[in-house]
C-alpha positions in Angstrom: 0.0 0.0 0.0 1.4 3.4 -1.0 1.9 6.3 1.5 -1.0 8.2 -0.1 -3.3 5.2 0.1 -2.5 4.8 3.8 -3.3 8.5 4.4 -6.7 8.2 2.6 -7.5 5.1 4.6 -6.5 6.9 7.9 -8.8 9.8 7.1 -11.8 7.8 5.9 -11.8 5.2 8.6 -13.5 7.2 11.4 -16.5 7.7 9.1 -16.5 4.1 8.0 -16.6 3.0 11.6 -19.5 5.4 12.4 -21.5 4.1 9.5 -21.0 0.5 10.5 -21.4 1.2 14.3 -24.7 -0.7 14.7 -23.3 -4.0 13.3 -20.2 -3.6 15.4 -22.2 -3.3 18.6 -24.4 -6.3 17.7 -21.4 -8.6 17.2 -18.8 -9.9 19.6 -16.0 -10.1 17.1 -15.2 -7.8 14.2 -12.2 -7.0 12.1 -11.3 -3.3 12.0 -8.5 -1.1 10.6 -8.0 0.6 14.0 -10.1 1.7 17.0 -12.8 4.5 16.5 -11.4 8.0 16.2 -14.5 9.8 17.3 -14.0 9.5 21.1 -11.5 9.8 23.8 -10.4 7.3 26.5 -12.2 8.1 29.7 -9.4 6.9 32.1 -6.1 7.9 30.5 -5.0 11.2 29.2 -4.9 11.4 25.4 -5.2 14.0 22.7 -7.7 16.7 23.6 -9.3 19.1 21.2 -8.3 20.6 18.9 -5.7 17.8 18.4 -6.6 14.8 16.2 -7.9 11.9 18.3 -5.3 9.2 18.8 -6.1 5.5 18.3 -4.1 4.1 21.3 -3.1 5.6 24.6 0.2 4.5 26.2 -0.4 3.2 29.7 1.4 4.8 32.7 5.0 3.5 33.2 4.9 0.4 35.4 1.5 -0.8 34.2 2.9 -3.7 32.3 5.0 -6.5 33.8 6.9 -8.3 31.1 7.7 -12.0 31.5 9.4 -14.7 29.4 12.2 -13.9 27.0 11.6 -10.1 27.2 12.0 -10.1 30.9 15.2 -12.0 30.4 16.5 -9.3 28.1 15.5 -6.6 30.5 17.3 -8.4 33.4 20.4 -8.9 31.3 20.3 -5.2 30.5 19.9 -4.4 34.2 22.9 -6.6 35.1 24.9 -5.5 32.0 26.1 -2.4 30.4 23.1 -0.1 30.8 22.5 -1.0 34.5 26.2 -0.5 35.4 27.2 2.3 33.0 27.8 4.6 36.0 30.8 2.4 36.8 32.3 3.1 33.3 31.2 6.2 31.6 33.1 9.4 32.3 30.0 11.4 31.4 28.1 9.8 34.4 30.6 10.7 37.0 28.6 12.6 39.6 31.3 14.9 40.9 31.0 18.3 39.2 28.4 16.9 36.8 26.4 19.8 35.3 23.2 17.7 35.3 23.4 17.4 39.1 24.3 21.0 39.8 21.6 23.4 41.1 22.9 26.2 38.9 23.8 24.0 35.9 27.5 24.6 36.1 30.0 21.8 35.8 31.1 19.1 33.3 29.4 16.5 31.1 26.3 18.5 30.4 25.3 17.3 26.9 23.2 14.4 25.7 25.0 11.5 27.5 23.3 11.7 30.9 19.7 12.1 29.5 20.4 9.4 26.9 21.4 6.9 29.6 18.7 8.0 32.1 15.9 7.6 29.6 16.6 3.9 29.2 17.8 3.3 32.8 14.7 4.9 34.4 12.2 3.2 32.1 14.0 -0.1 32.8 13.6 0.6 36.5 9.9 1.3 36.2 9.3 -1.8 34.0 11.1 -4.1 36.4 9.8 -2.3 39.5 13.5 -2.4 40.7 13.5 -0.2 43.9 17.3 0.3 43.9 17.3 1.5 40.3 14.2 3.7 40.9 16.1 5.4 43.8 19.1 6.0 41.6 17.1 7.4 38.7 15.3 9.6 41.2 18.5 11.1 42.4 19.2 12.4 38.9 15.6 13.6 38.3 15.5 15.4 41.6 18.6 17.3 40.6 17.1 18.2 37.3 13.9 19.5 38.9 15.9 21.5 41.4 18.0 23.1 38.6 15.1 25.1 37.1 15.9 28.8 37.1 13.5 31.6 37.7 13.0 32.2 34.0 12.0 28.5 33.5 15.2 27.2 31.9 16.7 24.0 33.4 19.8 21.8 33.1 23.4 22.6 32.2 24.1 26.3 31.8 26.6 25.7 29.0 23.7 24.5 26.8 21.8 27.8 27.4 24.5 29.8 25.5 26.3 27.1 23.5 29.4 28.2 21.5 27.6 31.0 19.7 25.5 32.5 22.6 22.4 30.7 21.4 20.7 27.9 23.3 21.2 24.3 22.4 17.9 22.7 23.3 18.7 19.2 22.2 19.9 17.6 25.5 16.8 19.0 27.3 14.5 17.3 24.7 15.8 13.9 25.8 15.5 14.8 29.5 11.9 15.8 28.9 11.3 12.2 27.9 12.7 11.1 31.2 10.4 13.5 33.1 7.3 12.3 31.2 8.0 8.7 32.0 8.7 9.6 35.6 5.4 11.5 35.8 3.5 8.5 34.4 5.1 6.3 37.0 4.9 8.6 40.1 2.3 11.2 39.4 4.8 13.7 41.0 2.8 17.0 41.0 6.0 19.1 40.4 6.6 17.7 36.9 3.7 19.5 35.0 4.4 23.0 36.3 8.1 22.4 35.8 7.6 21.6 32.1 5.1 24.4 31.7 7.6 27.0 33.0 10.3 25.6 30.7 8.0 25.7 27.6 7.0 29.3 28.4 10.7 30.1 28.4 11.0 28.5 25.0 8.0 30.4 23.7 9.6 33.7 24.7 12.8 33.0 23.0 13.3 35.3 19.9 13.1 33.4 16.6 16.8 34.3 16.0 17.7 32.3 19.1 15.4 29.3 18.6 16.5 26.0 17.1 19.5 27.3 15.2 22.0 24.4 15.6 22.2 21.2 13.6 21.2 18.5 16.1 18.4 20.5 17.8 17.0 21.7 14.5 16.9 18.2 13.0 15.4 16.6 16.2 13.0 19.3 17.3 10.1 16.9 16.7 11.1 15.4 20.1 10.5 18.8 21.6 7.1 19.1 19.8 6.1 15.7 21.1 6.7 16.8 24.7 4.8 20.0 24.2 1.7 18.2 22.9 2.0 15.7 25.7 1.9 18.6 28.2 -1.0 20.3 26.4 -3.0 17.1 26.8 -2.2 17.1 30.5 -2.9 20.7 31.2 -5.0 22.3 28.4 -2.7 25.3 28.4 -3.4 26.7 24.9 -0.2 28.7 24.8 1.5 25.4 24.2 -0.2 25.2 20.8 1.5 28.5 19.8 4.8 26.9 20.9 3.9 23.8 18.8 3.5 26.1 15.7 6.8 27.8 16.5 8.7 24.5 16.8 7.4 23.2 13.6 8.3 26.4 11.8 11.9 26.3 13.0 12.4 22.5 12.7 14.4 21.2 9.7 12.1 20.5 6.8 11.1 16.9 6.8 8.4 17.6 4.2 10.4 17.7 1.0 9.3 15.6 -2.0 11.9 12.9 -2.6 14.5 14.5 -0.3 15.5 14.8 3.3 17.1 17.7 5.1 20.1 15.5 6.0 21.0 11.9 5.6 22.3 11.1 9.1 20.9 7.7 10.1 19.8 8.5 13.7 18.2 11.8 12.5 16.2 9.9 9.9 15.1 7.2 12.3 14.1 9.7 14.9 12.9 12.7 13.0 10.9 11.3 10.1 8.0 11.2 12.5 8.0 15.0 13.1 5.4 15.7 10.3 3.0 13.1 11.8 3.5 14.6 15.2 2.6 18.1 13.9 -0.4 16.6 12.0 -2.1 16.1 15.4 -2.3 19.9 15.6 -2.5 20.9 11.9 -5.1 18.3 10.7 -3.4 18.6 7.4 -3.1 15.2 5.8 0.0 16.4 3.9 1.9 16.4 7.1 1.0 12.8 7.9 1.8 11.8 4.3 5.4 13.0 4.6 6.1 10.8 7.5 5.1 7.8 5.4 6.9 9.3 2.4 10.2 9.9 4.3 10.1 6.3 5.7 9.6 4.9 2.2 12.2 7.1 0.6 15.1 6.0 2.8 14.2 2.4 2.4 13.7 2.6 -1.4 17.2 4.1 -1.7 19.2 2.5 1.1 16.9 0.0 2.8 16.5 -2.9 0.3 17.5 -5.3 3.0 15.9 -7.4 5.7 15.8 -6.3 9.3 13.7 -3.1 9.0 16.6 -0.7 8.8 18.7 0.9 6.1 22.4 1.3 5.2 23.8 4.5 6.8 27.0 3.8 8.7 26.8 7.4 9.9 25.2 9.0 6.9 23.4 7.3 4.0 25.8 7.7 1.0 25.2 7.3 -2.7 26.8 4.1 -4.0 26.7 2.5 -0.5 23.5 0.6 -0.7 24.4 -3.1 -0.3 23.6 -5.4 2.7 27.2 -4.9 3.9 26.3 -1.3 4.8 25.5 -0.9 8.5 23.3 1.1 10.8 24.1 2.6 14.2 22.7 0.9 17.3 21.2 4.4 18.1 19.4 4.3 14.8 17.8 1.0 15.7 16.4 2.0 19.1 15.2 5.4 17.8 13.4 3.6 14.9 11.7 1.3 17.4 10.6 4.3 19.5 9.3 6.1 16.4 7.3 3.1 15.4 5.8 2.8 18.8 4.8 6.5 18.9 3.3 6.3 15.4 1.4 3.1 16.2 -0.3 5.0 19.1 -1.0 8.1 17.1 -2.3 6.6 13.9 -3.4 3.1 14.9 -1.8 1.8 11.6 -0.7 -1.8 12.3 2.1 -1.3 9.8 4.1 0.5 12.5 3.6 -2.5 14.8 4.9 -4.9 12.2 7.9 -2.7 11.5 8.8 -2.3 15.2 8.9 -6.1 15.5 11.1 -6.3 12.4 13.7 -4.1 14.0 13.3 -5.5 17.5 13.6 -9.2 16.5 15.9 -9.1 13.5 18.3 -6.1 13.9 18.6 -4.8 17.5 19.6 -8.0 19.5 22.7 -8.6 17.3 24.1 -5.2 18.1 25.0 -6.4 21.7 26.8 -9.3 23.2 24.4 -12.0 24.5 25.0 -10.9 28.1 24.4 -7.2 27.1 27.8 -6.2 28.6 29.2 -4.8 25.4 27.8 -3.4 22.2 29.0 -2.2 18.8 28.3 1.0 17.0 27.5 -0.5 13.6 25.6 -3.7 12.5 24.9 -4.8 9.0 22.6 -7.5 7.5 25.6 -9.2 5.9 28.4 -8.8 8.4 31.4 -11.2 8.4 33.6 -9.7 11.1 33.1 -7.8 14.3 36.5 -6.5 15.2 38.6 -3.4 16.1 39.9 -3.0 12.6 39.3 0.2 10.6 36.8 -0.6 7.8 36.7 2.9 6.2 36.0 4.0 3.6 33.7 1.0 3.3 32.0 2.6 6.3 32.0 6.3 6.7 34.0 6.8 9.9 37.6 5.7 10.6 38.1 3.6 13.7 37.1 0.4 15.5 33.3 0.8 14.9 32.6 -2.9 14.6 34.1 -4.0 17.9 31.8 -5.1 20.8 33.2 -2.7 23.4 31.6 -1.3 26.7 34.0 1.6 26.8 33.6 2.9 23.3 30.8 4.2 20.9 29.9 7.3 23.0 26.3 7.9 21.9 25.2 4.3 21.5 26.9 3.4 24.8 24.4 5.7 26.5 21.3 5.5 24.2 20.9 1.8 23.6 19.2 1.3 26.9 15.9 2.7 25.7 15.3 -0.2 23.2 13.8 -3.0 25.2 12.2 -1.0 28.1 10.2 1.2 25.7 9.2 -1.8 23.7 8.1 -3.5 26.9 6.1 -0.4 27.9 4.3 -0.6 24.5 3.2 -4.3 24.6 -0.3 -3.1 25.7 -2.1 0.2 25.2 -5.5 1.6 26.1 -7.9 2.3 23.3 -10.1 5.3 22.4 -13.2 3.2 23.2 -12.1 2.4 26.8 -10.7 -1.0 26.0 -7.3 -2.7 25.8 -5.1 -3.6 22.8 -2.4 -6.2 22.6 0.0 -4.6 20.2 3.2 -6.5 20.6 3.0 -10.1 21.7 5.2 -11.2 24.6 4.5 -13.0 27.9 3.4 -10.3 30.3 0.7 -9.1 32.7 -1.0 -5.8 32.3 -3.3 -3.9 34.7 -5.5 -1.1 33.3 -8.9 0.6 33.8 -11.4 -0.3 31.1 -15.1 -0.3 30.4 -17.0 1.2 33.2 -13.9 2.1 35.2 -12.9 -1.3 36.6 -9.3 -2.2 36.9 -8.7 -5.5 35.2 -5.5 -7.5 34.6 -4.7 -9.7 31.6 -2.1 -12.4 31.7 -0.4 -13.2 28.4 1.3 -16.5 27.9 3.5 -17.1 24.9 6.9 -17.7 23.4 6.2 -15.5 20.4 8.0 -14.8 18.1 9.5 -18.2 18.5 6.1 -19.8 18.6 2.7 -19.1 17.0 0.3 -19.4 19.9 -0.6 -16.6 22.3 -2.9 -17.3 25.3 -4.7 -14.6 27.4 -6.3 -15.1 30.8 -8.5 -12.3 32.1 -8.8 -11.4 35.7 -11.9 -9.3 36.3 -13.2 -8.4 39.8 -16.7 -8.4 38.4 -18.2 -8.8 34.9 -17.1 -6.0 32.8 -18.0 -5.0 29.2 -15.1 -3.6 27.1 -13.3 -4.2 23.8 -10.1 -6.2 23.5 -8.0 -5.6 20.3 -5.5 -8.1 18.8 -3.1 -6.9 16.2 -2.7 -9.3 13.3 0.6 -9.0 11.5 0.7 -8.5 7.8 2.6 -11.8 7.3 -0.2 -13.8 8.9 -2.9 -14.8 6.4 -5.2 -17.0 8.6 -5.3 -16.2 12.3 -7.3 -18.5 14.5 -9.1 -17.3 17.6 -10.7 -19.4 20.4 -12.7 -18.0 23.3 -12.9 -20.3 26.3 -12.0 -23.2 24.1 -14.6 -22.5 21.3 -13.5 -21.4 17.9 -14.9 -18.1 16.8 -15.3 -16.9 13.1 -12.8 -14.4 11.9 -12.9 -12.7 8.5 -9.8 -11.7 6.7 -7.7 -9.8 9.3 -4.3 -9.7 7.8 -2.6 -6.4 8.7 -5.7 -5.3 10.8 -7.1 -5.8 14.3 -9.5 -8.4 15.6 -11.9 -6.5 18.0 -13.6 -8.6 20.6 -16.3 -6.7 22.5 -18.1 -8.6 25.2 -18.8 -8.7 28.9 -15.6 -10.3 30.2 -15.6 -12.5 33.3 -13.0 -13.8 35.8 -10.9 -16.5 34.2 -12.0 -16.0 30.6 -9.5 -17.5 28.3 -8.7 -16.3 24.8 -6.3 -18.0 22.4 -4.8 -16.4 19.3 -2.9 -18.6 16.8 -0.7 -16.8 14.2 0.3 -19.6 11.8 3.8 -19.0 10.5 5.0 -20.1 7.0 8.4 -20.1 5.3 8.7 -17.2 2.9 11.4 -16.2 0.4 11.8 -12.5 -0.2 13.6 -11.4 -3.4 15.7 -8.2 -3.3 15.9 -7.1 -6.9 17.9 -4.0 -6.0 20.5 -6.3 -4.4 21.4 -8.2 -7.6 18.3 -10.3 -7.3 19.4 -11.9 -4.0 17.0 -13.5 -1.5 16.3 -13.6 2.2 14.3 -16.2 4.2 11.7 -15.5 6.9 9.4 -17.5 9.1 6.6 -15.5 10.6 8.2 -12.3 12.0 11.7 -13.7 12.1 14.3 -13.3 9.3 17.0 -15.9 9.2 20.8 -15.8 8.8 23.4 -18.3 8.0 24.6 -20.0 11.2 28.3 -18.9 11.1 30.5 -20.4 13.8 32.2 -17.7 15.8 35.8 -17.4 17.0 35.7 -14.9 19.9 38.8 -13.1 21.3 38.6 -10.8 24.3 40.8 -7.9 25.1 41.0 -4.8 27.3 38.2 -2.4 26.3 40.7 0.5 26.7 42.9 -0.9 23.9 40.9 0.0 20.8 38.3 2.7 21.1 36.7 5.4 18.9 38.3 8.9 19.1 35.6 10.4 21.3 35.4 7.5 23.9 35.8 8.5 27.5 35.8 6.2 30.6 36.5 6.6 34.3 40.2 6.1 35.3 39.2 3.3 37.8 36.9 1.4 35.4 37.7 -2.3 35.7 39.2 -3.5 32.4 39.2 -7.1 33.7 35.6 -7.2 34.7 34.5 -5.4 31.5 35.9 -6.8 28.2 35.9 -6.0 24.5 35.1 -8.7 22.0 36.5 -9.4 18.6 34.4 -12.0 16.6 35.7 -13.7 13.5 34.1 -16.4 11.3 35.2 -20.0 12.0 33.1 -21.5 9.2 32.4 -20.5 5.6 30.1 -17.5 5.1 30.1 -17.3 1.3 27.0 -19.5 0.8 24.2 -19.3 -1.8 20.9 -20.9 -1.0 19.5 -23.4 -3.5 16.0 -22.7 -4.9 13.9 -24.5 -7.4 12.6 -22.8 -10.6 9.5 -21.6 -8.9 11.5 -19.4 -6.5 11.0 -21.5 -3.3 13.8 -23.1 -1.5 14.7 -26.5 -3.1 14.4 -28.2 0.3 13.9 -26.7 3.7 12.9 -27.9 7.2 11.9 -25.7 10.1 12.9 -27.3 13.4 11.9 -26.2 16.9 13.9 -26.8 20.0 13.1 -26.7 23.7 12.5 -23.1 24.7 15.5 -21.7 26.7 13.9 -20.5 30.0 16.0 -17.8 31.6 18.4 -17.7 28.7 18.7 -15.2 25.9 17.0 -16.8 22.9 18.8 -14.4 20.5 22.0 -16.4 20.5 23.4 -19.1 18.2 23.4 -21.5 21.2 19.9 -21.0 22.5 17.8 -20.0 19.4 14.7 -22.2 19.8 13.9 -22.3 16.1 16.2 -23.0 13.1 15.8 -23.7 9.4 17.8 -26.3 7.5 18.1 -25.7 3.8 20.4 -26.5 0.9 23.4 -24.3 0.1 26.5 -24.1 -2.1 29.7 -22.2 -1.6 30.3 -19.2 -3.9 34.1 -19.2 -4.4 34.2 -15.7 -6.1 32.3 -14.0 -3.2 35.1 -12.8 -0.9 36.1 -10.2 1.6 36.6 -6.8 -0.1 39.5 -4.4 0.3 37.9 -2.7 3.4 37.4 -6.0 5.3 33.6 -6.0 4.5 31.5 -8.7 2.9 32.1 -8.2 -0.8 29.4 -7.2 -3.2 26.8 -9.9 -3.9 27.1 -11.8 -7.1 24.2 -11.5 -9.6 21.6 -14.1 -8.9 21.0 -16.7 -10.0 24.6 -17.9 -9.7 25.9 -20.8 -11.7 28.0 -23.0 -9.3 29.9 -26.3 -9.6 30.5 -26.6 -5.8 28.9 -29.4 -3.8 25.3 -29.0 -2.5 25.1 -29.4 1.2 22.8 -28.8 4.1 23.2 -25.4 5.9 21.7 -24.2 9.1 20.0 -20.9 9.4 19.4 -19.2 12.7 17.3 -16.1 13.5 19.0 -13.0 12.2 18.8 -11.3 15.6 20.7 -14.2 17.1 23.6 -13.8 14.6 26.4 -11.4 15.6 28.1 -12.5 12.4 25.6 -13.0 9.7 24.6 -13.4 6.1 20.9 -12.6 5.9 20.9 -11.6 2.2 22.0 -14.6 0.1 22.9 -15.2 -3.6 20.4 -17.7 -5.1 21.5 -20.9 -6.9 18.7 -22.6 -8.8 18.5 -26.3 -9.2 16.8 -27.9 -12.2 15.0 -30.4 -10.1 
């Protein structure tokens, strides 16, 4: 579906729903494109007039308790780099830290503290970890105390920057932290604090407002917080600030062009037009968010995993699957998808968030989450300290898994899993609940007539197709429950208390179940998965293989060498003098088995032979590892002798498919792409005549 078709559907749907409202009320189960957009949730703050109604409403921080593999990932993060970064990062040293100073004077006052705190605090709330909550609170208290009489807060150096004009970018990230904190605590100081700051912004002369590169590119984050506060307070002066921000933000509404091609900017800022659409009601704004998304993927994103090649910036001529993306870009893309899903209700954004979360992001970190790398590519045959420029844009050890290096990603990666966990469930405009991302969890929320209910979700998805829900309701309660059906699933199956229920075509839509729910009601959703081969014409007619939401990579054996993390670092890395280089290690990973493999297909374009095999689910282990991946695919492959490492140490350009090979045909093992730190996820295709 094109961007314009999606916009038309978005605008028409509220009227379609109203016209069919009678039949919806008369039936327990319907298939809808999104919740109704003619009403507002009665229990959770959402868009108030004149803003466009939103489809889903994020629940307050701490409402969702993740279980299963997602909880394992969150606990690994807590025990790993993000949870212990204060022991390593020079920017998180508390002594003389500008973010802890009442007058904002001191050192380390740019993006690193709020980047880290955003993920760390949300992780604390999701896990209900009291020690982490106290630590996050110590930073947030200092931020609140730092507000000056004129409303400005935070490091004083940012107020004047190098040219005497404010750099508002670091405060934009800190506002995210404050919003999550308010949702978790309800602290009455937060709203007036933000209101005073935004009034200070409103009073800034235009010549002083959003004049620097980063803040101008990323001012959509500022806009998002302004509209959030307007919904909380109804202060109409904030709408004037929203107009001012949009006017001074980099122009993300250019036909077939972007204001800049920096990967994190794109993943983070393409949503600015859709954010402004909430106020403007102009469908052109919404259209450009879709258009920007599609433009970068048409030019640089013809690869699996949901991302695009921009190993700092997207560059003409660097479009193959060996081109990488920043870890920062991955987590910002996930956050954008989650925001857009709530705003538009378009299930496309849920599918895309899963693509990045399952297939790209896990491979950017070591399995124990104690080290990460700056860059990760769909076809990546080494992860080491060597300089791979100019194959990648920057010179330095940008492929090494290192807890001391990669300054921005070191601090920012922590938002990925906690924000995803906080988006598993959302409230709906019609006072119901929506299961948007499937993972074992328990959610508590107010629904229907105001009763607080909880829903227990039991599943190993995405490694299994079945999702079970058990409802816990103090007394019978009527409300709608929405289930997102991924675009890859053609025939979902629903059972209510053991009885099959009819479901019309629901691919890429929602199943809405409206009924009076009772204690112990059981709902089962089956999302049958099928093996699919995707052809990448722009990548020399190569192929990738998926099963349900998972894309698969060649299972390359790894040779891992550790070293001091202080030995090879990027130029702007900084760490504390007493950081323990024996406790924290850097990792170099090299292939210990052939990687230059073509998959064998038959003339119809399907794999010549393939077997999907499931293994016992690894309780309490990271399933995104070669050792513990609970699902694998066995297929036929052939070595491609001419496909070799290029002069920059990257996977060489793909040969044109189909390739003619004389090498032996053998069985190859494929593992989930997200489990493969070394990987080939885009394959040449060899065609058998059989």
